[in-house]
Every structure is written in structure tokens, then in C-alpha cells.
C-alpha positions in Angstrom: 168.5 74.6 80.6 165.9 71.8 80.2 162.4 71.9 79.0 159.3 72.1 81.2 155.7 71.4 80.5 152.5 71.3 82.7 149.7 68.9 81.8 146.7 67.4 83.4 147.7 64.1 85.1 145.1 62.3 82.9 146.4 63.7 79.6 147.6 60.8 77.4 150.8 62.8 76.6 152.0 62.3 80.2 152.6 58.6 79.6 154.3 59.3 76.2 156.6 62.0 77.7 157.5 59.7 80.6 158.4 57.0 78.1 160.6 59.5 76.2 162.6 60.3 79.4 160.6 63.2 80.9 160.3 63.1 84.6 157.6 64.4 87.0 159.1 67.1 89.1 156.0 68.5 90.8 152.3 67.8 91.2 149.5 70.3 91.6 145.7 70.3 91.9 142.5 72.3 91.3 139.4 72.2 93.5 135.9 73.6 93.4 133.3 74.7 96.0 129.8 75.3 94.7 127.6 78.0 96.3 124.6 75.6 96.4 126.2 73.4 99.0 127.6 76.1 101.3 127.3 75.8 105.0 127.4 79.5 105.8 127.3 78.9 109.6 130.3 76.7 109.3 132.1 79.3 107.2 131.3 82.0 109.7 132.5 79.8 112.5 135.9 79.4 110.7 136.2 83.2 110.6 135.1 83.7 114.2 137.5 81.0 115.4 140.5 83.2 114.8 139.4 85.9 117.2 140.9 88.2 118.4 142.2 88.6 114.8 140.0 90.8 112.7 139.2 89.3 109.4 137.8 91.7 106.7 137.9 92.7 103.1 141.0 94.6 102.2 141.0 98.0 100.4 143.4 100.4 98.8 144.5 101.8 102.2 145.7 98.3 103.1 148.1 97.8 100.1 151.2 98.9 101.9 150.7 96.1 104.5 149.7 93.7 101.7 152.9 94.4 99.8 155.0 94.0 103.0 153.4 90.6 103.9 153.8 89.5 100.2 157.4 90.4 100.1 158.1 88.7 103.4 156.5 85.4 102.2 157.1 85.3 98.4 159.6 82.5 98.8 157.3 80.3 100.9 155.3 78.7 98.1 156.1 75.0 97.4 155.9 73.5 94.0 157.1 74.5 90.6 156.2 76.7 87.6 152.5 75.7 87.9 152.1 77.1 91.4 154.8 79.8 91.6 153.8 83.1 93.1 155.2 86.3 91.6 155.8 89.2 93.9 152.9 91.7 93.8 153.4 94.8 91.8 151.4 98.0 91.9 149.3 96.6 89.1 148.8 93.1 90.5 148.1 94.3 94.0 145.4 96.8 92.8 141.9 95.9 94.0 138.7 96.4 92.0 135.3 94.7 91.4 136.9 91.6 89.7 140.0 91.4 92.0 139.4 91.4 95.7 141.3 90.5 98.8 140.6 89.5 102.4 143.0 89.7 105.3 143.5 88.9 109.0 144.8 91.6 111.3 146.2 91.3 114.8 144.5 93.5 117.5 147.5 95.9 117.2 147.0 96.3 113.4 149.5 93.9 111.8 148.3 92.1 108.7 149.2 88.4 109.2 147.2 86.6 106.5 145.5 87.3 103.2 143.9 85.8 100.1 143.5 87.4 96.7 140.7 86.2 94.4 139.8 87.0 90.7 136.2 87.0 89.5 135.0 86.1 86.1 131.2 86.3 86.0 129.8 83.9 88.6 133.1 82.1 89.2 136.0 83.2 91.5 139.5 81.8 91.3 141.8 82.1 94.3 145.1 83.7 93.1 147.0 83.0 96.3 146.6 82.7 100.0 149.5 83.4 102.5 150.0 83.6 106.2 152.9 85.1 108.1 155.1 82.2 109.3 154.7 83.3 112.9 151.0 82.9 112.7 150.7 79.6 110.7 148.7 76.7 112.1 146.1 78.9 113.8 143.4 78.8 111.1 144.2 82.2 109.7 144.4 80.9 106.1 141.1 79.1 106.5 139.5 82.2 108.0 140.5 84.6 105.2 139.4 82.1 102.5 136.1 81.6 104.4 135.5 85.3 104.6 136.1 85.6 100.8 133.5 82.9 100.1 130.9 84.5 102.5 131.3 87.9 100.9 131.4 86.8 97.3 128.4 84.5 97.5 126.4 87.5 98.6 127.6 89.2 95.3 126.3 86.4 93.2 129.3 84.1 92.8 128.2 80.5 92.3 131.6 78.7 91.9 134.8 79.0 93.8 138.0 77.6 92.4 141.3 77.1 94.2 144.4 75.0 93.8 148.1 74.8 94.5 151.0 72.5 95.0 150.3 68.9 96.0 153.1 69.5 98.5 151.3 72.3 100.2 149.6 70.5 103.1 148.3 73.7 104.6 146.4 74.9 101.5 145.0 71.3 100.9 143.8 71.2 104.5 142.3 74.8 104.2 140.4 73.8 101.1 139.1 70.6 102.6 138.0 72.4 105.8 135.9 74.8 103.7 134.3 72.0 101.5 136.3 72.4 98.3 136.4 69.1 96.3 139.5 68.3 94.3 138.6 67.8 90.7 141.9 68.3 88.8 145.4 66.9 89.1 148.3 68.3 87.2 151.9 67.3 86.7 155.0 69.3 85.9 157.3 67.4 83.6 160.9 68.2 82.8 163.7 66.8 80.7 
């Protein structure tokens, strides 16, 4: 099996590795949204736009539905090692003050989209966002991310980080719709 490394695209080692025969096999990005520039009305509109879906913070009672949606979509993440999503376990699905989740439910009670975030002080990093394939393209991913930002800014979060595969048009569009600005580019190199 070959070797793999992930580096920022502007790292001088990228050029040296390419010259030594390494090839770029995937690209990924990071993006940030600062609380000071939030348009809360626009974020609320993104949540409201998906009605009649109910978008809310998830709790322990929701974990069976969370695990089911995660298992059904675990293979849907584009990219490579830098953006791979691992199936949730009892430990990684657990929610607490520094690990929160927000979801979208159909009127009949089916979880169809969710986002998990991890808090470190006044910064939150999106772990992953996923939408049931039957409900993609309806703004559900944007809505759950918007709901997380609205709730967390009330709790004192000042910076929101997200990212993913450069091949994931949906997550790029969701971030842009919410005002995230791309500030990091990464490459996965293999030989």
C-alpha cells in the first residue's frame, strides 16, 4: 500500500513532493464564520424555509434516529482521508456541553438531516453534516447548520469553523449560503 499525506495547499513541501512523484488525489478546505458579522434574520430565514420540517437541537432521546441516519449515509461523503467520516459509536454520538447536534425532522417524526459540532472555548468546529438522500436539495443541510449557529452564538461562541471535500458541492454551497469564508485549502498527496 502507498503512502498518504495531507498538507495545506500553500505548504512548500507540496511542490517538492509533486516533483518527487507524489500526486494530488483529493482537495479539501476550511472556512470560518465570525459572530460579529452574523445576519441572524437571514439565518432564521434559512431555518424557517424548510417548514414543515422541524429543526431543533438534538438530545439523548434522539440518538437512535441519529445513529440510523448516520449508518444509512456513512458512505456518502466525498473526498479522501482528510474528509472521511467514521460511523458514529456510542461514544462519538454522545452529546454534552462541548458536543452538540441539530437535526431536521419530518412532520411524521423522521430525522432527515443533522449536523454535529464540537466546541472549544469560543470556537465551534463542525464535525459533519448529512442529509438523507431522499431529502437533499431542499435546504435541510443549510437549515441545520443555521440552527446550530443561532443557538451557539447565544451561548457565547464567536467563531464557527467548517470544511470538507472540495468535491462536495452541497457543503460548499451550504457554507457560502450562511456566510462562511473559505480560508484554508488542503491537498491529499499519495505515492
